[in-house]
N, C-alpha and C positions, 0 to 999 in steps of 0.2 A: 696321685695315689689311687689304686684300684680298690673299690668298695664292693664286697660280695653282695649280690642280690639274695633275697631270702632263699630261693631254691638252690643257690650255690653253697649256702651255709650247711655244715654238717648237722645231722639230727642230734638233739640233746639226748635221745634215747639210746641206751647201750644194752645189748642183749648179753645175758650170762650163758647163752648156749652157742655152740659152734654149728652153724647150718651145714657145714661141709663134712662133719664128722659122722662116721657110722655109729650105730647103736641108738639107745634111747636116752634122751636128755630132758630133764625137767628143770626149768629155770624161770627167769623173769626178763621182761623188758622194763628196765629201770629208767623212769623219767624223773629227773630232779624237780622237786616242787617245794619251795620254801614257803612255810605257812606259820601261823602264830604258835602252833603247838609243836613244831618241828622245824627249826631254822634251816637245817640241812636235810630236810626230809625228801622222800621220793614216793612216787606212785609206782607200785610193783605189779606189773601186769603178768599173770602166769602164762607160760608158754611151754609147749612140749614139741620136741623134734624127734621123729623116728626115721632113721635112714638105714638103708642097706644097698650099697652099690649104685650103679647107674640106673636111671629110669626117670619117669615123670615125677613132678612135684604137685601134690595137692595142698592147698591152703584152706583150712577148715576153721570157720569163725562163728562165734555166737556172741550174744551180749552187745551187739552193735547199739541196740537200745536196752537199757538196763532192767526193764521190767518184763522181758520176754525170756522164758525159761527152758523151753524144750531144747534149744541149742546148747546152752551151758550144761544142762544135765547130761545130754548125750556126749558132749565133747569132754567134760571132766572124766566121764566113765571111759571113753575111748583112750584118753591120755594115760589112764591107769592100766588099761588092759592090752593095748596094742604092743606087740613085740616086734623087735627088729627083724627076726627071722621070718616073720609073716609078710614083710614088705620088700618090694623091689622098686627102689626109687626113694622118695622122701615124702613124709607127711608132716606138715607144720600145723599145730593145733593151738589156737588161741580161743579158749572157751568164753572169754568175756573181754571183748575188744575195748569197750568203754568201761573200764574197770571201776572208775569212781561212780558212774551211774549204776552199774551192776550192784556194787556194795550198798548203795542207797536205795535200790529197788525203784529207781525212777527212769523215765525214758531218756532224759537229758542229764548231763553232768551236774552234780550239786556244786562243783567248783566254779564253773563259768557258764552254766546253763547251755552248754554246747550240745547240739544234736549231731553226733558223729556222722550219721548217714546223710547229713547235709553240709559237711565240712571239708570235703575233698576238693582240691588236692592237698589242702592243709598248708601249714607254714611252720618251719622249724623255729621261728622266733615269735609264734603266735600264742594263743591261749593253750591251756592244757589239751583241750579237745583237738585243736588245730595241729598241735605237735604229734598227737597220736595218729591223726589222719596222714600227716606228712610222712611218718615212719612207714605206715602201710603202703603209701603211694610210692615211695622211693626205695624202700628196702625189701618189703615182703612181696608185694605184688609182682615185681620183676622176676622173682624166683619161681613163681607158680606157673603151671600149665593149666590147672583146673582149680576153680575157686568155688567153694560151697559156703554160703553165708546164711545162717539160720535166723529166721524171724518168726514171730507170731504177733497177735494183736495187742499185747501189753494190756494195760489196765483199762483202755478206752475202746477197744475193738474186739470183735470175735469173728473168726474166719472158718469157712470150710477148710479142712486140712489139705493144703496143696503145695506142690513144688512148682517152680515157675522159672521161665526165662523171658527175655524181651525180644520183640521184633527188632532186627538190626539191619543197617544198610548192607553189611557184608553177609550175604545169604549163606555162604559156606560156614562162616563162624556161627551164624544163627542156627544152622542145621546141627552143628556139633553141640551147641547149648541145649537144644531141645532133645537130642539124643541122650544127653546126661540127665535131663528132667525125666524122660521116660525110664531111665535106669534107676533113678531114685525111687520110683514106683509108689508115690503117695496115692491115697484114695482119689485125689483129683490132681490134674496137671493143667497149668495155666499158661496161656500165651498172653503176654502183657505189653501194653504201652503205658508208660508212666505219665501221670498228669504233671509231675514236677521232678525231672531227672537231674536237675542242676545240683552239683555237690555230692551226689550219691556215690557210695562205694561201688555199687553196681556199674555206674557209668565209668568210673575210673578203671575198673577191671576190663570192661568191654572195650574201652578205647585202646587198651594195650593188646587187644586181640585174644584175650583169655576166654576159655570156656567158663561161663559164670552161671551158677544155679543159686536161686534163693528159695525160700519157703515162706508160707504163712500157715502155722500149725495151731489153729484155734486161738485162744487169747484169754482175756479177763484177768491178766496179771497173775496167772498160775499155770500149772501143767497138770496133765492126767496120765495115767498108765497108758492109755491108748495113744496119746499124742507123743509121749516120750518114746513109745515103741516104734511109731512111724519114723521118728528122728533117728533112732539107733539103727533100725533096719536100712533106712535110706542112705545114711552116711557110709555104711559098709557096701551097699549096692554101688554107690558112686566110686568108691575106691576100687572095687572089682571091675567096674566099667572102664576105669582109667588104666587098668592093668597094673596097678600098684599092689593090690592084694589078690592072691589067687582064689579060685573057687567060683561056684555058681552063684549068681545073683538070686536073692529071695524076692522074686517078682510077684505082684498081685495085680488085680484089675485096677485100672485107673480110668477116670472119666475126664476127657479133655474139655476145658473151658477156655473162653476167650474174653479178654477185656479190650475191645477194639478202639474205644473212644471215650471222651469225657462224658458221653451220655450214660455210661455205666454207673456214674457216681451221683448220689443225691446228698446234698448238704442241707443242714438245718437252717431255716430262715426264721425260726422262732426259738425262744427259750421255753423249757417246760418239761413235762413228764412224757416219756416215750411209751407208746403202745404199739408193738409190732403186730402186724396182721398176718404175717407169714414168718416161717422159721427158716433157718439156714438150710439150703438144699432144696427148698420148695420151688416148684415151677411157678413162674409168673408170666403174665401177658402184658404187653404195652397198655398202659392206662389203668392197671390194677393198683388198688391202694396197698402199699406195702407197710405204711406206718402212719400213726397219728401222733402229733405232739399237742398235749393238753396244757393249757395255761394253768398255773398253780397259784396265782395271786388271789383268786376268789372262785367260788363255785358258780355253776350255772352258765359257763361259757363253753362253746363248742371247740373241739380240738381241730387243728389244721391237718388236712389230709395230704399225704405225700404219695405220689404215683410214680410207677416205673415208666421210663421212656421207651423200653424195648422188651421183647420177649427174652426169657432166659431163666436163670435160677438165682436165688438170693445167695451170694457168695460171701458177703461180709455185712456186719451190722454193728451199730453203736452198742457198747456194752453196758455202761451204767444206766440206771433208770432215768436219770435227769440228763438233759442235753442243753447246750448253749448254741446260740446263733453262730453259724460258721463251722460247727463240728460236722464231721462226716457221719451221716445218718445210716447210709446203706450203700452197698455195691451190688449191682446185678451183672452177672456174666452171661454171655451167650454160650449155649451148649451145642455140642456136635450132634446130639440126638434129642428127642422129645421125651425121654423116659423120666 
């Protein structure tokens, strides 16, 4: 008897849209989820497909982490406003990939504590989060030529607003990714090496040879008019860059940064109250104190000083005032100039 392996099994997710039909379709990715309050219930992930004729496909996603909001705001708006006659090719919009996490306002899913961006390639017979990852891995990513996945810092980090791509073994693919980053035209553009790329959506898309662009657009578990504006302008710039939407890109100045190694990251080795000594975007020199963590159990004790290992700018910082051992405290990126 032949037994199907997990990746040979069909996905339990069924789309209510036809990816090959012209026009604008609003629907759902329906994932059966039996639970105490709904025996035959489902997770209903909103999706929009806008298609006209032949051309490239853009897969646009937000809410990979549920407490990051610029992407969902920009993509729910785009899904409402993008018309088929403005498109040559296809645009697939999923404003909230990890929909249970998005509805809960949490980084991970309240159903299974799954971090979608560490769950790829997923499993069709796995947890809810693994089933979502599997559907993107086997059904949606193969359709795409270019993938734009919005992130920001959520409730625990704050970033300079940047678009980013990764250094890749395939330098031609890497070049196309960074061209798309430049087209997004965020105030900052980042060249990245991930400290932990296993299970990431980014890694899954890049392994398929896709053009992949991500962002970090501020954070703190909220959004602002400025960062939402960057997201809305950036997504249209990428669609124009891909030749899917006609018209000139709305380009502005961008400053290129680099995260070349693990030396960029500082992690807390103490619990306590954070005092940042520099702000986002400030220039720092190797050896500068970037933060102190003050003990809070009693008065009269000195805070632990944390210094940067390299010259650059403060690109990310822990957001809440209190921090725990092991939390990411700060990220320093190197800059192409000294301004």
